[in-house]
N, C-alpha and C positions, 0 to 999 in steps of 0.2 A: 504494500500500500504506500502510495506516495505521500510526501509531506505537504500539509496544507499551505505552507509557505511557498511552495512551487506553483501554486495556482496563479493564473493571470489576474490582473486587477479587476477585470469585469466580473469574474466569478466571485472574487472576494467581496466586491460591492453587493452582489446579489445575496450573499450570505449575511452581510451586515444589515441589509434592509429588513431582515426578519427579527431584529432585536432592538430594544429601546435605545434611544439616542445616547443616553448617559453611558451605556455599556459600549456603544459604538466608539465614542470618544476614548473610553478607557483602553480600547485595544491598541492605542498608540504606544502604550507602555510595554507591550509584549516583546517587541524586538525592533531592530532597525527596519526590517521589511514592512512592518505594520505602522511605522511612524506617520505616514502620510495617507494611508489608504482611506481612513475615515473621512478625509476631506473630499473624497470623490462621491460620497453617498448623497444622492439627490433628495434627501428626506430629513426633516427635523420634526420629530415627534416628542414633544416635551410635556410631561405630566408633572405638575407642580405638587410635590409632596413635601415641600420645604416647611409646611406647618408642622410636620412631624420631626423633620431632621434639621430644622433651621439652625440649631446651635452648632452643628458640625459640618454643614455644607456651605458652599460658596453661594453668593447671591444669585437667585435664579435669573434675574435680568442680565447679569454679567455672563452667565453661561450661554444664554441665547445670543447675546451680542458677539461673543467670540466665535461661536459656531458659524454664524452668518458671515462674519468677516473673513474667516479662514476657509470656508467651503469653496472648492474649485470645480464642482460638478458643472457641466455645460448648462444645466438648468436646475432650479430648485423645484422639483415636481410636486413635493408634498410638504406642507407646513401645518402641523397640528400643535396648537397651543391650548393646553387644558390648565387654566390658571386658577388658583385657589385664593390666596391672599393678594388682592389687588393693591394693597398698600406697598407691595414689593415692586410694583410696576407703575411708572409714570405714564400719563396719556401720550407724552411725546415718544416714549419708547415703543408703545403699542403701535402708534402711527408709523414709526420708522420701520418696524419689522414688517408691517403690511406693505409698505412702499417697496422694501427690498423684495418681498415675495412677488409683487406685481411686476417689478422691473425684470425679475428672473423667470417670468412666465409660469408661475405656479399653476398647477392643474387642480390640486386637491387642497382645500384650505379649511381648517377647523379653528374657530375662535370661540372657545368655551370658557365662560367666566362664572365662577361660583357666586350665588346670590346671598349666601349666608352672612357675608361680612359687609358688603357694600351694595349700593344701588347699581343698576346696570350702567355700562359705559356706552358711549356713542358709537354708532356704526362708522367705520373708517371711510371717509369720503373718497379716498383714492381707489377704493374697490369699484366704484361706479364706472371707472374708465377701463376696467380689465376685460379684455375681449377673449382670452383663452381659457379662463377658469371653467372647469367642468363640474366640480363638486364643491359646495359651500355649506358648512354647518356652523350655525350660530347659537349661542346661549348667553343670556344675560346682557342683551344689547338694546340700546335705545335707537329707534328710527323716528325722527321727527321732521325731516325735510328731504324729500327725494328730488334730485335735480331733473330738469326736463329732458336732458340728454344722458343716456346711459348706454353701456356697451357690454352687457352680459349676453353676448351673442352665442356662446358655446355652452352655457351652464345648463346641465340636465338634471342634477340632483341638488335639492335644497332642503335643509333641516332648520326649523325655527323653534327653539326651545326657550321658554321664559323670556320672551321678547316684550319690549314695551314700545307700542306705537302711539303717536300723539293723538290720533283720532281714526275713525273708520276709513276716511278717505286716504290716509297714509298707507293702510294695508293695500287698498286698490292700486295706488300708484307704485308701491314697492313691488308687488307681484307682477305688475305689467312690465317690469324691467327684464323679465326672463322669457323671451319669445319662443324658446325651444325646450322649456322645462318639461321633464317627463315624470319626475318623482318628487313629491312634496311631503314632508313630515312636519306636523304642527303640534307642539305641546304648549298649551297656553299658560300664561302667568296671570293670576287673578288681578294684578294691578296693571294690565296692559292698556287701559283706557279705551278699549274697543267694545262697542255694543253689538254691531252687526259685522261679523267677521266674514267678509266677502272673498271667496276664492273663485275668481274668474280667470281661468288659464286654459285657453283653447287646446294647447298641446299636451296637457297633463294626461298621463297614463295611470299613475298610481298615487293614491292619497291616503295618508294615515293621520288621523286627528284624534287627540286625546285631551280631555279636560276633566280632571278629577280634583275635587276640593273636599278634603277632610271627611270622607264617608259620604253620606247622603244629605248634603246641606240643602237648604231651601233654594229653589231656582231663582234666577234673575230672569223674569219673563220677558224683559226687554232686551235680553242678550241672546245671541244665537248665531247661526251660520246660514249663509246663502252660498250654495255650491253650484257653479255653472262650468261644467267640464265636459264638453260634448265627446271627447275621445277617451274618457276614463275607462280603464279596464278593471282596476282593483280599488275597492274602497273599504277601509277599516276605520271605524269611528266609535269612540267610547266617550260619552259625555253625560256626566251626572249633575250638571250645573245649569246648562243653558235652557231657555224656555222655548226655543223653536229651532227647527232645522228645515231649510227649504232647498230641495234639489231641483235644478233647472237643466233641461236638455240632457237628461240621463240617457246614455246610449244603450242599445241592445248589447247582449253579450257581457254585461257588467257582472262582476263577482263582488258581492258586498257582504261585510260582516258589521252589523250596527248594534251598538249597545247604548240606548238612550233611556233616561229616566222620565223625561218629559217631552212629549211631542204631540202633534196632531196626527192621529193614526190614519184617518181617511186620506189626508193630503200626502203623507209620507208613502203609504203603500201604493197610492195612485201613481206617484212618481217612479216607484220601483217595480211596477207591474211587469216590465219587459226584461227585468234582470235575469241573467242566465243562472246564477247561483246566489242565493240570498239567505243570510242568517240574521235573525232579528232577536234582540233581547231588549224589550222595551219597558219592562218593569222588573224590579228585583225578583229573581227566581221564577220568571215567566219566560219561557224560551219558545221561539218559533223559528224554524229554518225551512227554506224553500217555501212551500205553501201549506203549512201545517201547524197545529198545536192545539190539543184538547185542553191544555191548561189555561188557554186564553179565552176571552169572552167570545160569544157568538158574533159579536160585532166585527171582530177581526176576520172571522171566516167569511162573513157576508161581504166585507170589503174586498178580500182576496178574490172571491168568485165574481164579484162585480167587475173587477179590472182584469180578469183573466179569461177572455172569451174563447181562447184556444186550449183551455185546460182539458186534458184528457185523463189524467190520473191524479188522485188526491190521496195522500197518505197522512193519517192522523197518528200522533205519537205523544207519549208523556216523557220522552227522554230529555235530558238536559245537556246532551253532548252535541257540540257544534260540529258540522261536517268539516273535513279537511279539504282545503282548496288545492 
């Protein structure tokens, strides 16, 4: 068996891509052969555990600075920053790191900020000019002003967790920045300042929405979702808080799994009548999947029959197991 030191740089870089960045940098101490290999790795995946090891580790901000300064890969393909104590990072540093990533044509960008210690930080404005970004994941970020000209021409996957938008219209303007978006994940924050969360994305194929607030809290009847996604193929939605959900232009062949505590049953099922696969959990411990459930009221069965003129087979069950898509 040959020595790993005899492998070419390209193979060593592929190996280093599989381990955390802190360990990637530490390989520079192995031998002279490894001294500079880490600089060729086109990925910075930094998870801030300094709140545990702060007394013995270097400043996280300094580590990120040095990695970006010394990295010599042709492009920085991936930048993942999972930051816990925002007091360790100045807004100027965060903006600088994003600018470096944009300048080096990053494809996959994670900006995840813990909300336990501070309020959300502002969305970096330099990202609006980024034309090559494909994956963007955000957590704990404020979006209050969307410029009229943006360039997310390549972005296909977007994750929005614990975001704060200034108003309903800001959500509309922000999502309109992504003309080829295919996958969207939304995990709402109770303080996001949005009543009607409108998701109008013509290109969207997969949507995953979740809003859970401390068990079964009383709903906000003036809060909810309007979903207009004519090309949607997969919908997963769990919402124990909103007062309404409106589905517009629901396509045929849709596969949907929906858990809602509060909704207008007639309107919702009317919108989903053409769905290919449907799982519904609309009240605690009351399960309906496809076109069935003897645990639900006869009103549900009447609505299903009313909106399913081509129905040829009806199966009634008391099971609580959702089908696997």
